[in-house]
DOBA-928890 format. One record per residue (C-alpha): residue number from 1; x, y, z. Coordinates in Angstrom, 3 decimals, always signed. Layout:
REM residues N
{NUM,{X,Y,Z}}
...
This chain:
REM residues 547
{1,{+0.000,+0.000,+0.000}}
{2,{+1.503,+3.320,-1.107}}
{3,{+1.413,+6.271,+1.277}}
{4,{+0.043,+9.530,+0.014}}
{5,{+2.716,+12.268,-0.444}}
{6,{+0.385,+14.965,+0.867}}
{7,{+2.022,+15.211,+4.356}}
{8,{+5.381,+15.884,+2.744}}
{9,{+4.089,+18.976,+0.915}}
{10,{+4.624,+21.001,+4.102}}
{11,{+8.324,+20.063,+4.351}}
{12,{+9.543,+22.917,+2.059}}
{13,{+8.158,+25.374,+4.571}}
{14,{+9.835,+23.686,+7.568}}
{15,{+12.871,+25.933,+7.603}}
{16,{+10.749,+29.014,+7.115}}
{17,{+8.438,+28.028,+9.979}}
{18,{+11.427,+27.456,+12.239}}
{19,{+12.749,+30.857,+11.247}}
{20,{+9.347,+32.432,+11.922}}
{21,{+9.602,+31.242,+15.515}}
{22,{+12.474,+33.696,+16.027}}
{23,{+10.884,+36.620,+14.187}}
{24,{+9.933,+38.296,+17.461}}
{25,{+13.570,+38.322,+18.509}}
{26,{+14.651,+39.490,+15.063}}
{27,{+12.304,+42.446,+15.293}}
{28,{+14.061,+43.460,+18.518}}
{29,{+17.704,+43.150,+17.448}}
{30,{+20.207,+46.025,+17.291}}
{31,{+23.878,+46.471,+16.483}}
{32,{+26.613,+47.682,+18.751}}
{33,{+26.458,+51.364,+19.769}}
{34,{+29.841,+51.995,+18.119}}
{35,{+28.329,+51.748,+14.611}}
{36,{+28.167,+55.269,+13.149}}
{37,{+25.235,+54.456,+10.848}}
{38,{+21.833,+55.409,+12.328}}
{39,{+20.016,+52.435,+13.784}}
{40,{+17.072,+52.651,+11.400}}
{41,{+19.325,+52.473,+8.321}}
{42,{+21.389,+49.474,+9.458}}
{43,{+20.838,+45.857,+8.377}}
{44,{+21.095,+44.194,+11.802}}
{45,{+17.791,+42.294,+11.544}}
{46,{+18.647,+41.071,+8.043}}
{47,{+22.082,+39.826,+9.163}}
{48,{+20.434,+38.143,+12.151}}
{49,{+18.061,+36.383,+9.738}}
{50,{+21.059,+35.097,+7.750}}
{51,{+22.498,+33.700,+10.974}}
{52,{+19.207,+32.049,+11.930}}
{53,{+18.976,+30.346,+8.527}}
{54,{+22.461,+28.886,+9.034}}
{55,{+24.522,+30.927,+6.574}}
{56,{+28.279,+31.176,+7.104}}
{57,{+30.019,+34.435,+6.055}}
{58,{+32.608,+34.609,+3.267}}
{59,{+35.299,+37.269,+3.494}}
{60,{+36.321,+37.756,-0.180}}
{61,{+35.163,+37.229,-3.755}}
{62,{+37.827,+34.627,-4.510}}
{63,{+36.352,+32.227,-1.967}}
{64,{+32.884,+33.050,-3.310}}
{65,{+33.745,+31.985,-6.872}}
{66,{+35.699,+28.910,-5.773}}
{67,{+32.577,+26.792,-5.057}}
{68,{+29.555,+28.497,-6.709}}
{69,{+27.063,+25.726,-5.931}}
{70,{+27.481,+26.279,-2.177}}
{71,{+27.601,+30.096,-2.060}}
{72,{+25.261,+33.082,-2.233}}
{73,{+26.135,+36.689,-3.130}}
{74,{+23.991,+39.460,-1.598}}
{75,{+24.507,+43.023,-2.867}}
{76,{+22.585,+45.779,-1.059}}
{77,{+22.988,+49.430,-2.065}}
{78,{+26.241,+50.280,-3.865}}
{79,{+26.509,+47.998,-6.963}}
{80,{+30.177,+48.802,-7.704}}
{81,{+31.293,+45.335,-6.636}}
{82,{+29.623,+43.874,-9.724}}
{83,{+32.185,+45.602,-11.946}}
{84,{+35.192,+45.405,-9.584}}
{85,{+35.015,+41.716,-8.657}}
{86,{+33.565,+40.223,-11.852}}
{87,{+34.900,+40.523,-15.382}}
{88,{+32.873,+40.574,-18.569}}
{89,{+30.302,+37.806,-18.336}}
{90,{+31.706,+36.374,-15.079}}
{91,{+28.602,+37.132,-13.010}}
{92,{+26.364,+35.174,-15.364}}
{93,{+28.911,+32.348,-15.540}}
{94,{+28.987,+32.272,-11.738}}
{95,{+25.208,+31.870,-11.585}}
{96,{+25.080,+29.324,-14.404}}
{97,{+27.637,+27.232,-12.493}}
{98,{+25.263,+26.947,-9.541}}
{99,{+25.684,+30.209,-7.634}}
{100,{+22.919,+32.506,-6.440}}
{101,{+22.768,+36.307,-6.276}}
{102,{+20.460,+38.822,-4.627}}
{103,{+20.953,+42.351,-5.990}}
{104,{+18.818,+45.040,-4.334}}
{105,{+19.612,+48.703,-4.986}}
{106,{+17.852,+51.958,-5.828}}
{107,{+21.027,+53.489,-7.290}}
{108,{+21.528,+53.698,-11.068}}
{109,{+23.475,+50.792,-12.547}}
{110,{+25.718,+52.367,-15.143}}
{111,{+28.789,+51.207,-17.011}}
{112,{+30.180,+47.733,-16.297}}
{113,{+27.819,+47.128,-13.375}}
{114,{+24.813,+47.790,-15.613}}
{115,{+26.274,+45.512,-18.290}}
{116,{+26.679,+42.670,-15.770}}
{117,{+23.114,+43.096,-14.549}}
{118,{+21.765,+43.317,-18.094}}
{119,{+23.497,+40.079,-19.174}}
{120,{+22.259,+38.264,-16.095}}
{121,{+18.620,+39.383,-15.803}}
{122,{+17.949,+41.616,-18.824}}
{123,{+17.235,+44.711,-16.698}}
{124,{+18.996,+47.749,-15.234}}
{125,{+18.122,+50.027,-12.317}}
{126,{+17.211,+53.549,-13.457}}
{127,{+18.000,+55.291,-10.147}}
{128,{+14.777,+57.330,-10.102}}
{129,{+13.079,+57.918,-6.746}}
{130,{+9.412,+56.998,-7.081}}
{131,{+6.622,+58.407,-4.938}}
{132,{+2.870,+57.815,-5.001}}
{133,{+0.944,+60.688,-6.611}}
{134,{-1.938,+60.981,-6.059}}
{135,{-1.627,+59.599,-2.545}}
{136,{-3.803,+56.541,-1.880}}
{137,{-3.701,+55.342,+1.752}}
{138,{-4.156,+51.671,+0.803}}
{139,{-1.037,+51.725,-1.412}}
{140,{+1.458,+53.374,+0.962}}
{141,{+2.889,+52.533,+4.374}}
{142,{+2.152,+54.806,+7.341}}
{143,{+0.811,+57.587,+5.095}}
{144,{+4.210,+58.274,+3.458}}
{145,{+4.119,+58.755,-0.353}}
{146,{+7.769,+57.603,-0.563}}
{147,{+6.894,+54.179,+0.952}}
{148,{+4.621,+52.389,-1.561}}
{149,{+3.697,+48.759,-1.016}}
{150,{+5.225,+46.181,-3.368}}
{151,{+2.578,+44.280,-5.340}}
{152,{+3.101,+40.725,-6.637}}
{153,{+2.539,+39.798,-10.254}}
{154,{-0.295,+37.314,-10.706}}
{155,{-0.659,+34.518,-13.229}}
{156,{-4.011,+36.050,-14.261}}
{157,{-2.128,+38.881,-15.962}}
{158,{-1.381,+36.541,-18.842}}
{159,{+1.211,+37.674,-21.380}}
{160,{+2.303,+40.612,-19.268}}
{161,{+3.371,+38.408,-16.317}}
{162,{+5.605,+36.094,-18.362}}
{163,{+9.239,+36.643,-19.163}}
{164,{+9.355,+35.304,-22.735}}
{165,{+7.600,+32.955,-25.123}}
{166,{+9.107,+29.915,-23.414}}
{167,{+8.041,+31.296,-20.036}}
{168,{+4.498,+31.725,-21.344}}
{169,{+4.368,+28.093,-22.469}}
{170,{+5.722,+26.829,-19.127}}
{171,{+3.218,+29.005,-17.275}}
{172,{+0.341,+27.606,-19.296}}
{173,{+1.646,+24.069,-18.758}}
{174,{+1.898,+24.579,-14.992}}
{175,{+5.664,+23.968,-14.771}}
{176,{+8.692,+26.208,-14.443}}
{177,{+10.852,+27.629,-11.664}}
{178,{+9.197,+30.956,-10.993}}
{179,{+9.888,+31.829,-7.326}}
{180,{+7.039,+32.416,-4.909}}
{181,{+8.271,+35.322,-2.767}}
{182,{+4.943,+36.509,-1.347}}
{183,{+4.057,+33.237,+0.404}}
{184,{+2.810,+33.803,+3.961}}
{185,{+3.869,+31.485,+6.844}}
{186,{+0.217,+31.465,+7.869}}
{187,{-1.841,+29.843,+5.080}}
{188,{-5.056,+31.537,+6.214}}
{189,{-3.539,+34.979,+5.461}}
{190,{-2.925,+34.247,+1.807}}
{191,{-0.159,+36.259,+0.137}}
{192,{+1.909,+38.964,+1.807}}
{193,{+0.283,+42.324,+1.091}}
{194,{+2.260,+44.733,+3.306}}
{195,{+5.765,+44.534,+1.871}}
{196,{+6.770,+48.204,+2.132}}
{197,{+9.540,+49.861,+0.142}}
{198,{+11.414,+53.042,+1.075}}
{199,{+12.091,+55.595,-1.698}}
{200,{+12.294,+52.822,-4.343}}
{201,{+13.492,+53.022,-7.914}}
{202,{+12.370,+50.893,-10.869}}
{203,{+13.772,+48.324,-13.282}}
{204,{+14.065,+49.042,-17.002}}
{205,{+14.232,+46.320,-19.631}}
{206,{+17.012,+46.273,-22.189}}
{207,{+16.349,+48.650,-25.044}}
{208,{+16.925,+45.965,-27.683}}
{209,{+14.345,+43.440,-26.425}}
{210,{+10.769,+43.239,-25.202}}
{211,{+11.464,+39.982,-23.334}}
{212,{+13.527,+38.958,-20.335}}
{213,{+16.188,+36.242,-20.686}}
{214,{+15.073,+32.639,-20.533}}
{215,{+14.244,+31.585,-16.974}}
{216,{+13.796,+35.146,-15.642}}
{217,{+10.287,+36.247,-14.606}}
{218,{+8.622,+39.466,-13.569}}
{219,{+7.921,+39.023,-9.860}}
{220,{+6.736,+42.335,-8.383}}
{221,{+5.688,+45.841,-9.313}}
{222,{+4.797,+49.152,-7.679}}
{223,{+1.388,+50.871,-7.784}}
{224,{+0.463,+52.270,-11.188}}
{225,{+0.290,+55.868,-9.922}}
{226,{+3.928,+55.983,-8.757}}
{227,{+5.780,+58.923,-10.327}}
{228,{+9.365,+60.054,-10.493}}
{229,{+9.876,+62.599,-7.687}}
{230,{+12.299,+64.604,-9.847}}
{231,{+9.803,+64.934,-12.739}}
{232,{+6.269,+64.967,-11.264}}
{233,{+4.712,+66.117,-14.551}}
{234,{+5.722,+62.955,-16.400}}
{235,{+4.695,+59.421,-15.432}}
{236,{+7.525,+56.930,-15.243}}
{237,{+7.569,+54.864,-18.441}}
{238,{+7.579,+51.117,-18.316}}
{239,{+7.867,+48.788,-21.251}}
{240,{+5.425,+45.973,-21.843}}
{241,{+5.166,+43.413,-24.649}}
{242,{+3.288,+44.738,-27.694}}
{243,{-0.154,+43.330,-28.381}}
{244,{-0.881,+43.066,-32.102}}
{245,{-4.415,+42.763,-33.457}}
{246,{-4.913,+42.178,-37.148}}
{247,{-7.221,+44.749,-38.697}}
{248,{-7.421,+46.905,-35.559}}
{249,{-6.320,+50.551,-35.673}}
{250,{-3.030,+51.406,-33.996}}
{251,{-3.502,+52.785,-30.500}}
{252,{-0.907,+53.913,-27.949}}
{253,{-0.327,+51.338,-25.229}}
{254,{-1.287,+52.359,-21.665}}
{255,{+1.489,+53.103,-19.193}}
{256,{+2.352,+49.937,-17.257}}
{257,{+3.108,+49.924,-13.508}}
{258,{+6.799,+50.391,-12.621}}
{259,{+8.660,+47.088,-12.562}}
{260,{+10.192,+46.395,-9.127}}
{261,{+11.562,+42.828,-9.049}}
{262,{+12.591,+40.088,-11.480}}
{263,{+14.134,+36.696,-10.824}}
{264,{+14.372,+33.080,-11.771}}
{265,{+16.781,+30.272,-12.590}}
{266,{+19.819,+30.833,-14.813}}
{267,{+21.503,+27.533,-15.620}}
{268,{+22.043,+25.741,-12.302}}
{269,{+21.813,+28.900,-10.214}}
{270,{+19.245,+31.431,-9.133}}
{271,{+19.100,+35.231,-9.441}}
{272,{+16.888,+37.883,-7.874}}
{273,{+17.012,+41.631,-8.686}}
{274,{+15.082,+44.283,-6.698}}
{275,{+14.903,+48.050,-7.254}}
{276,{+15.260,+48.975,-3.571}}
{277,{+17.725,+47.908,-0.864}}
{278,{+16.031,+49.926,+1.914}}
{279,{+13.382,+47.217,+1.985}}
{280,{+15.797,+45.177,+4.185}}
{281,{+16.913,+47.888,+6.644}}
{282,{+15.866,+47.898,+10.307}}
{283,{+13.241,+50.615,+10.039}}
{284,{+11.372,+48.579,+7.402}}
{285,{+11.878,+45.052,+8.838}}
{286,{+11.501,+45.666,+12.576}}
{287,{+7.919,+47.112,+12.649}}
{288,{+5.369,+44.360,+13.219}}
{289,{+2.841,+45.940,+10.846}}
{290,{+4.945,+45.166,+7.754}}
{291,{+5.647,+41.864,+5.986}}
{292,{+9.231,+42.769,+5.040}}
{293,{+10.782,+40.197,+7.382}}
{294,{+8.636,+37.399,+5.949}}
{295,{+9.440,+38.589,+2.420}}
{296,{+13.193,+38.594,+3.186}}
{297,{+12.928,+35.056,+4.590}}
{298,{+11.183,+33.885,+1.412}}
{299,{+13.910,+35.440,-0.759}}
{300,{+16.750,+33.834,+1.244}}
{301,{+15.058,+30.428,+1.390}}
{302,{+14.576,+30.380,-2.380}}
{303,{+18.093,+31.663,-3.124}}
{304,{+19.508,+29.071,-0.746}}
{305,{+18.100,+26.455,-3.119}}
{306,{+15.143,+25.348,-1.079}}
{307,{+11.889,+24.103,-2.569}}
{308,{+9.268,+26.821,-2.710}}
{309,{+6.412,+25.064,-4.545}}
{310,{+4.705,+21.659,-4.113}}
{311,{+6.112,+20.570,-7.488}}
{312,{+9.673,+21.245,-6.335}}
{313,{+8.965,+19.488,-3.032}}
{314,{+7.779,+16.309,-4.751}}
{315,{+10.815,+16.414,-7.034}}
{316,{+13.141,+16.814,-4.019}}
{317,{+11.609,+13.837,-2.189}}
{318,{+12.767,+11.521,-4.976}}
{319,{+16.406,+12.624,-4.651}}
{320,{+19.038,+11.006,-2.453}}
{321,{+19.586,+14.030,-0.184}}
{322,{+15.997,+14.875,+0.659}}
{323,{+16.636,+17.336,+3.489}}
{324,{+19.313,+19.246,+1.582}}
{325,{+17.075,+19.430,-1.494}}
{326,{+14.196,+20.775,+0.573}}
{327,{+16.142,+23.359,+2.593}}
{328,{+18.810,+24.260,+0.013}}
{329,{+22.484,+23.446,-0.428}}
{330,{+23.959,+26.968,-0.396}}
{331,{+25.206,+27.621,+3.129}}
{332,{+27.893,+30.278,+2.543}}
{333,{+27.160,+33.933,+1.885}}
{334,{+29.147,+37.006,+0.888}}
{335,{+27.167,+39.985,+2.147}}
{336,{+28.094,+43.262,+0.376}}
{337,{+26.375,+45.933,+2.488}}
{338,{+26.510,+49.272,+0.648}}
{339,{+30.242,+49.276,-0.083}}
{340,{+31.609,+46.910,+2.586}}
{341,{+31.726,+43.153,+3.181}}
{342,{+29.845,+42.118,+6.337}}
{343,{+31.074,+39.049,+8.191}}
{344,{+29.345,+39.725,+11.527}}
{345,{+26.070,+37.861,+11.024}}
{346,{+25.496,+36.856,+14.655}}
{347,{+24.047,+40.184,+15.750}}
{348,{+23.051,+40.078,+19.436}}
{349,{+19.372,+40.448,+20.231}}
{350,{+18.697,+43.578,+22.258}}
{351,{+15.293,+44.944,+23.149}}
{352,{+15.033,+48.411,+21.628}}
{353,{+11.976,+50.655,+21.054}}
{354,{+10.906,+50.966,+17.443}}
{355,{+9.275,+54.283,+16.682}}
{356,{+6.181,+53.907,+14.515}}
{357,{+6.781,+57.270,+12.837}}
{358,{+7.880,+56.952,+9.224}}
{359,{+8.823,+60.581,+8.565}}
{360,{+10.976,+61.108,+5.480}}
{361,{+14.720,+61.055,+6.162}}
{362,{+16.543,+64.416,+6.042}}
{363,{+18.801,+63.111,+3.296}}
{364,{+15.817,+62.305,+1.084}}
{365,{+14.253,+65.711,+1.731}}
{366,{+17.529,+67.476,+0.945}}
{367,{+17.949,+65.433,-2.230}}
{368,{+14.423,+66.250,-3.387}}
{369,{+14.919,+69.978,-2.666}}
{370,{+18.199,+70.017,-4.561}}
{371,{+16.659,+68.147,-7.487}}
{372,{+13.712,+70.533,-7.692}}
{373,{+16.064,+73.540,-7.583}}
{374,{+18.152,+72.099,-10.428}}
{375,{+15.016,+71.424,-12.453}}
{376,{+13.827,+75.007,-11.988}}
{377,{+17.207,+76.351,-13.104}}
{378,{+17.066,+74.245,-16.272}}
{379,{+13.407,+75.150,-16.892}}
{380,{+12.590,+71.437,-16.825}}
{381,{+8.925,+71.882,-15.827}}
{382,{+8.091,+74.031,-18.854}}
{383,{+9.965,+71.694,-21.136}}
{384,{+8.143,+68.718,-19.626}}
{385,{+4.834,+70.498,-20.243}}
{386,{+5.809,+71.147,-23.871}}
{387,{+6.850,+67.507,-24.242}}
{388,{+3.461,+66.470,-22.858}}
{389,{+1.782,+68.711,-25.441}}
{390,{+3.883,+67.087,-28.165}}
{391,{+2.539,+63.693,-27.072}}
{392,{-0.975,+64.751,-28.050}}
{393,{-2.262,+64.166,-31.563}}
{394,{-0.855,+67.013,-33.670}}
{395,{+1.392,+68.311,-30.892}}
{396,{+1.830,+71.922,-29.886}}
{397,{+1.375,+73.128,-33.518}}
{398,{-2.212,+71.886,-33.525}}
{399,{-2.864,+73.575,-30.179}}
{400,{-1.367,+76.844,-31.493}}
{401,{-3.571,+76.633,-34.575}}
{402,{-6.687,+76.228,-32.414}}
{403,{-5.648,+79.200,-30.273}}
{404,{-5.297,+81.354,-33.416}}
{405,{-8.750,+80.230,-34.562}}
{406,{-10.350,+81.143,-31.232}}
{407,{-8.645,+84.547,-31.064}}
{408,{-9.648,+85.334,-34.663}}
{409,{-13.255,+84.400,-33.965}}
{410,{-13.279,+86.557,-30.813}}
{411,{-11.826,+89.517,-32.756}}
{412,{-14.508,+89.148,-35.423}}
{413,{-17.209,+89.209,-32.756}}
{414,{-15.704,+92.330,-31.187}}
{415,{-15.466,+94.197,-34.520}}
{416,{-18.984,+93.154,-35.475}}
{417,{-20.369,+94.482,-32.210}}
{418,{-18.389,+97.716,-32.443}}
{419,{-19.062,+98.703,-36.048}}
{420,{-22.234,+96.793,-36.997}}
{421,{-24.388,+96.393,-33.908}}
{422,{-23.628,+99.706,-32.176}}
{423,{-23.463,+101.595,-35.494}}
{424,{-26.866,+100.469,-36.747}}
{425,{-29.662,+103.000,-37.438}}
{426,{-31.875,+103.749,-34.428}}
{427,{-34.626,+106.254,-33.980}}
{428,{-34.190,+109.192,-31.625}}
{429,{-36.236,+108.445,-28.531}}
{430,{-36.077,+112.098,-27.479}}
{431,{-38.333,+113.105,-30.413}}
{432,{-41.911,+111.806,-30.397}}
{433,{-42.576,+109.385,-33.216}}
{434,{-45.184,+110.654,-35.737}}
{435,{-48.285,+108.632,-36.426}}
{436,{-48.258,+107.799,-40.180}}
{437,{-51.220,+106.821,-42.291}}
{438,{-53.839,+107.830,-39.696}}
{439,{-56.087,+110.782,-40.321}}
{440,{-56.555,+112.842,-37.178}}
{441,{-59.976,+112.423,-35.640}}
{442,{-61.967,+114.977,-33.824}}
{443,{-62.087,+114.338,-30.073}}
{444,{-62.938,+116.204,-26.927}}
{445,{-59.675,+115.205,-25.213}}
{446,{-56.907,+117.722,-24.810}}
{447,{-53.684,+117.399,-26.671}}
{448,{-51.870,+116.463,-23.474}}
{449,{-54.257,+113.569,-22.798}}
{450,{-54.004,+112.428,-26.410}}
{451,{-50.210,+112.454,-26.123}}
{452,{-50.304,+110.361,-22.968}}
{453,{-52.638,+107.791,-24.549}}
{454,{-50.395,+107.611,-27.604}}
{455,{-47.408,+106.901,-25.389}}
{456,{-49.307,+104.141,-23.598}}
{457,{-50.255,+102.513,-26.894}}
{458,{-46.628,+102.645,-28.076}}
{459,{-45.463,+101.000,-24.816}}
{460,{-42.856,+103.670,-24.014}}
{461,{-43.497,+106.271,-21.306}}
{462,{-39.913,+107.525,-21.193}}
{463,{-41.115,+111.094,-21.799}}
{464,{-43.158,+111.051,-18.571}}
{465,{-40.256,+109.644,-16.575}}
{466,{-37.951,+112.242,-18.169}}
{467,{-40.172,+115.123,-17.043}}
{468,{-40.484,+113.703,-13.521}}
{469,{-36.699,+113.443,-13.245}}
{470,{-36.186,+117.054,-14.338}}
{471,{-38.815,+118.231,-11.839}}
{472,{-37.038,+116.354,-9.030}}
{473,{-33.645,+117.930,-9.668}}
{474,{-35.228,+121.382,-10.047}}
{475,{-36.936,+120.887,-6.665}}
{476,{-33.630,+120.160,-4.885}}
{477,{-31.975,+123.213,-6.460}}
{478,{-29.780,+121.381,-8.957}}
{479,{-30.569,+122.166,-12.583}}
{480,{-30.279,+119.180,-14.951}}
{481,{-29.086,+121.595,-17.617}}
{482,{-25.665,+121.729,-16.007}}
{483,{-22.691,+120.142,-17.661}}
{484,{-21.475,+118.057,-14.727}}
{485,{-23.495,+115.462,-12.788}}
{486,{-24.280,+116.043,-9.120}}
{487,{-22.189,+114.637,-6.305}}
{488,{-24.534,+113.091,-3.733}}
{489,{-23.562,+113.314,-0.079}}
{490,{-25.285,+110.855,+2.247}}
{491,{-24.958,+111.841,+5.877}}
{492,{-26.755,+108.891,+7.439}}
{493,{-27.213,+105.147,+6.842}}
{494,{-25.015,+102.144,+6.268}}
{495,{-22.796,+101.404,+3.297}}
{496,{-25.562,+99.519,+1.523}}
{497,{-27.989,+102.464,+1.705}}
{498,{-25.287,+104.958,+0.640}}
{499,{-24.404,+102.770,-2.322}}
{500,{-28.090,+102.494,-3.351}}
{501,{-28.787,+106.238,-3.089}}
{502,{-25.713,+107.062,-5.196}}
{503,{-26.790,+104.520,-7.792}}
{504,{-30.385,+105.858,-7.943}}
{505,{-29.154,+109.460,-8.158}}
{506,{-26.876,+108.617,-11.094}}
{507,{-29.658,+106.740,-12.925}}
{508,{-32.201,+109.527,-12.550}}
{509,{-29.608,+112.089,-13.597}}
{510,{-29.080,+110.232,-16.888}}
{511,{-32.852,+110.099,-17.316}}
{512,{-33.181,+113.829,-16.638}}
{513,{-30.404,+114.856,-19.033}}
{514,{-31.885,+112.742,-21.828}}
{515,{-28.448,+112.087,-23.330}}
{516,{-29.066,+108.327,-23.473}}
{517,{-32.776,+107.641,-24.061}}
{518,{-34.044,+104.281,-22.861}}
{519,{-37.294,+102.406,-23.216}}
{520,{-39.474,+102.763,-20.126}}
{521,{-42.513,+100.523,-20.225}}
{522,{-45.685,+101.354,-18.282}}
{523,{-45.024,+98.325,-16.052}}
{524,{-41.475,+99.438,-15.173}}
{525,{-42.658,+103.021,-14.558}}
{526,{-44.064,+101.892,-11.218}}
{527,{-40.590,+100.801,-10.092}}
{528,{-39.127,+104.088,-11.299}}
{529,{-41.732,+106.008,-9.297}}
{530,{-40.887,+104.043,-6.125}}
{531,{-37.240,+104.903,-6.595}}
{532,{-38.142,+108.577,-7.134}}
{533,{-40.165,+108.584,-3.907}}
{534,{-37.151,+107.153,-2.065}}
{535,{-34.932,+109.957,-3.406}}
{536,{-37.481,+112.618,-2.489}}
{537,{-37.795,+111.249,+1.056}}
{538,{-34.020,+111.188,+1.500}}
{539,{-33.745,+114.771,+0.203}}
{540,{-36.619,+115.938,+2.450}}
{541,{-35.173,+114.564,+5.710}}
{542,{-31.667,+115.801,+4.914}}
{543,{-30.090,+112.402,+4.356}}
{544,{-29.291,+113.196,+0.688}}
{545,{-27.566,+116.383,-0.369}}
{546,{-26.496,+117.243,-3.907}}
{547,{-23.382,+119.373,-4.423}}
């Protein structure tokens, strides 16, 4: 009777579970007080994790390359060692011979170091500092835009999540060696969702290829709304495989999320490249509300050579050295920590308070201020705006043409109003309009009454209002025949009443002078009379005086 292999599926996670038992102590570790680097920026907890997993330190690169199948190279921060210790193609040869490398940096990989990284994984680090804009609380840690959460790629993303055509076929077939870095030690939690970065950069694919090398996969990305802090007007570009549709019109591809991590098997070895080394410092690993420590343990377990999937576990059970195949055969590590080789992995555990505040470091703030000042001196914002206009259909020339069209149309409207509308023929309202084609009839009414009835029929009683206005100004001792308008003085009342009396006085003065005749309907005459009564009352009680 054959036993079911189901109980052995949990063996690949044995080492990780044992390491998780010491995570509380790891989150409380600290280095010696003599270290000049601030405590939050040190890698004490990460070195302690290496010690817990049984790694032995290597002191030089010669010993590292002597037995590749038993060694691991970790590069955090400064990537200069890739060009100083490895010749052309040596890094890839080291991995193909059975070695493993973890390269995590947010600094630009230029020159020989970039060439080594490009040959190994098909990517380079751009060196940009990405921040979340607009700020979304669910995508950042502790409310800091410079600390976005790292998101795993999912198999449901199809062509975008694969590394090449061969990787797509292996993904569809359910095989392959794509690492599972977001596995949680607690199955009920699912994947790790709070892996926080700290001022990360991004990975850029080689300019001569849309695909990663064989065996390398896209593993993680940053939120889609992450922008370069030095150029906030332009979204960080990210290349994605082209999607061709026969017969469909050409459309610009949408901007993909910034690529953060790639990795996979290269020959007999394993490689992992991340666009941020601050993910492994104390201030990001020690807080209990992040999953950075669990993520670091997953990375080290996979790079060690341990089985990370049920398929690898079943394959390891059939080998002669089952335990070594499950936990990994690489037990020696060369830890390059931002320009220096670290051999002190057994960091003592000391209880220290971890501040929950994640305020931006002064160095980051100073760097951002200096970058913004340099951009303003080079007029980079205006040039970025012009480049954005050039990205539109037709570019800035089309926009300039539309502006000329709008200004020309507005000028035509202005000239038409000035010379056509205002210069049209209009009758003089000051002279009564004659009644044509009507023979005068004999009536007993006086001429004054007939005139008033004629005005009512025409719908314009401006003449009556004009006479009333002249009588008002004559009554207050100010003749409307003068050349200058009166200056009202209001000696009582608030600002609103003073403003209203000045406005009414100016309106009735224009009506009395008759220099700009207006149409006064019988219905609006009632309002005019109420205003005239208000002026008369103000003049009678001494509130209004005309000078």
